[in-house]
N, C-alpha and C positions, 0 to 999 in steps of 0.2 A: 478459701484456698483455690488457686487456679490449677487445673489439671493440664499437664503437658500433652497435647495431642500429637498424632503421628507426624503431621506436617511440621510442627515445631521441633520435634525430635530430629527430624532429618535436617532442618536448618541449623540445629545446634551441632550435630556430629559432622557435617560437611567440612567446615574449616579444619577440624582436627585431622580428617583423612587427607585433605590437601596438604597440610603441614607435614605429615609423615611422608607423603609422596615426594614433596619438595626436598626433604632431608635426604631421602634415598637417592634422588637424582643428583644432589650435590656430591654425595660420597662417590657415586659412580663416575661422575665427571672428574673428580679429584684423582681417583684411582687411575683412570685412563691417562690423565695429564702426567702423573708420576711415571707411568709405564713408558709413555712416549719420551719423557725426559731421560729415562735410563737408557732407552734404545739409542737416542741421539748422542748420548755421552759415551756409549760403548766404543772401544777402539776398533777401527775398521780392519778387516782382514787384509793383510798384505799379500800381494801377489807372490807366488813362489818363484824363486830365481835359482838357476843352476849354480851349483858350487862343486868345482872339481880341483880344488887346491892340491889334492893328493896325487893328481895325474900330471905327468910331465907333458910338455908340448910335443915331444917326439912320439910318445905313446898315443896322444890324441890324434896326431896327424896320421899315424899308422892305422888307427881305427877308421878315420874319415876316408882314407885311400882304399878301403875295402868296398866303398859304395860304388856300384856300377851305374846306377841311374836314379833319378829323382823325378817323381810325378807330383804335381801340385795344381790346385785350383786357386786362383787369385782374383782379387779386385784390382783393376788396373786403371791408372790415370796417366794419360799421355798429354804432356804440356809443351807448347811451343809459343814463344812470344806472348805469354799470359793467356793463351787460349787453351782450354782444357777439354779433352775428350775422355769419357769414362766408359768402362764396360767390365765384363768378366772375361777370364781367359783360363783355358786348360793348357798346361805346360808340361812337357816331358823332355828331360835333358839327360844326356850322358856325355862323357868327355869328347866324343866325336860326332854327336848328333843333337839336334834340337827340333822339337815340334811344338808350334804355338798356334792355338786356335782362339780367336778373339770374338766375343759375342756381345751384342747389345740387345737388351730386352728379350733374350733367349734366341735371337737370330744371329747366325754366323755372319760376321762382318769382314773377317780377314784371316788369312793363314800364312804362316811363315815356316819354312822347312830349311834345315841346314844339315849337311853331312860332309864331313872332311873339308870344310871351307867353302863348299858350293851351296849357294843360297837360292831358294825358289820362294816366291811369295805371290799371293793374290789378295788385293791388287799389288802391282809392282811398287816396290819401295825405293826411295832414293838412298844414296850411300849412307847418310847420317842415320836415317831410320833403321837401316839394316844393321849398322854397327851397334847402336844402342840396344836394339832388341835382341840381336844374336850374341855379340861379344859381351855386351853388358849383362844380359840375363845368365848366360853360361858361366861367366866369371864370378858373378855374384853368388850363384849357388855352389859351383865347384871351386870355391875360393882356395882350397888347399892344393889345387893343381898348379903349383908354382915350383919351378925347378931352378937349380943353381943359385940358391938364395943364401944370404947370411941372416943371422938372427941377432938383434939387439934387444935389450930389456929396459923397461922403466919399472917403477914401483907397481904399476897396475896392468901392464900390457907387454906383449911380445910384438916385435916388428920384424916381419919377413920381407926382405928386399932383394931384388935382382936388378939387372940393367934397365928394365922398363916397367916393373911392377912392384907395388908396395902393399902389404896386407898387415893390418894391425889387429891383433887378437887379444881379447880380454883374458887376463890370467885366471880370474875367478870362474868365468863361465866357459872358457876355451871356445868362445864363439867370436866371429869377426865383428868389429865395430866400424871399420872403414877400410877402403881400398882405393888405390889409384892405378890406372893403367895408361902408360904413355904409348900412343900410336905412332906408326912410322911417319905420318905426316906432321907430327908435332902436337896434335890435339891430345887431350887427356879425358879419359872416362873416370869420373869420380863416383864412388859408391859408398853409401853410408847405411848402417843397419841399426835396428832398434827392436825392443819388445820381444825378449826370448819367450818361447812357448814350448810346451811338451808335445811330442808327437802323440796323436790320438790313434789308437788301434782300430781295426775294422769293426770291433764290437762297440765302439763309441767310448771306450775307456782310455784314460791316460796310461802310457807305458810306465811300468813300475821300475824298470831298469834306469839307473841314474848315470849311465855312461854318457859321454858327450854326444853319442849318436841318437840319444833320446830327445835332443833339443834342437831347435832351429830359431833363426831370427825371423819373426813374422812380419816385420815392416822393413822395406828396402827402398832406398831412393837412388836412382841412377841418373847421372847428368853428363851430357856431351854438348859443349857449347850452349846454345839456347834450347836444346832439347832436354826434357826431363821426363823420366818414367818413375812413377811411384807404384809399388805393389804392396798389397795387404793380403797375406797368405791366409786362405780359409781352410785349406786341407793340405796335408803334406805327408808323403810316404816315400820310402827309399827301398832300393833293392841292393843286396850285397852279393 
């Protein structure tokens, strides 16, 4: 009878250990695969959207008109004839004033100031640039500052219109979706809006108030002839 020495014992037990390790690895990989499959099949979380169906247009406009100024930081793209210049900007707007400071890579590149119709800028801007930056930005943010208007309704929107201006407001969100302004020379400023967002308070938390004043449109496109300005709002605060 042959005795099994230590070396033979090790040779015999090795495959059994490798088999157990392989089985364990198989079940671990299978479990991870199942977990990844469950995660991929889970329904994505939908972005919250404002809903103010219980608030009338007049009530909403009364709330908006209590706003005295808006301060915001935006990413800004300026396009003319398919040439695009990008930067960041700090913007402060009230019904009769505008202050715009444009930066690129952290360095101040331009400033625009307007008060009661008088515009100052560094560097000096031509008429079209002044119109799209001043009239376009002010009207896009203070869209409710429209006077002597009539209101018509569709299933989803209100349309406010006077002799030279038209503002379309979504009934569900009570936020603007588009706007046109006809200038004295016959040109038109066209403004479109997208992506409603909640205002973030100074402590970094979303406002819990669900009034129309707690929301804003975070993407805006403004066009005058072949000039286009796109803004992506990064922060937004208002003063009442």
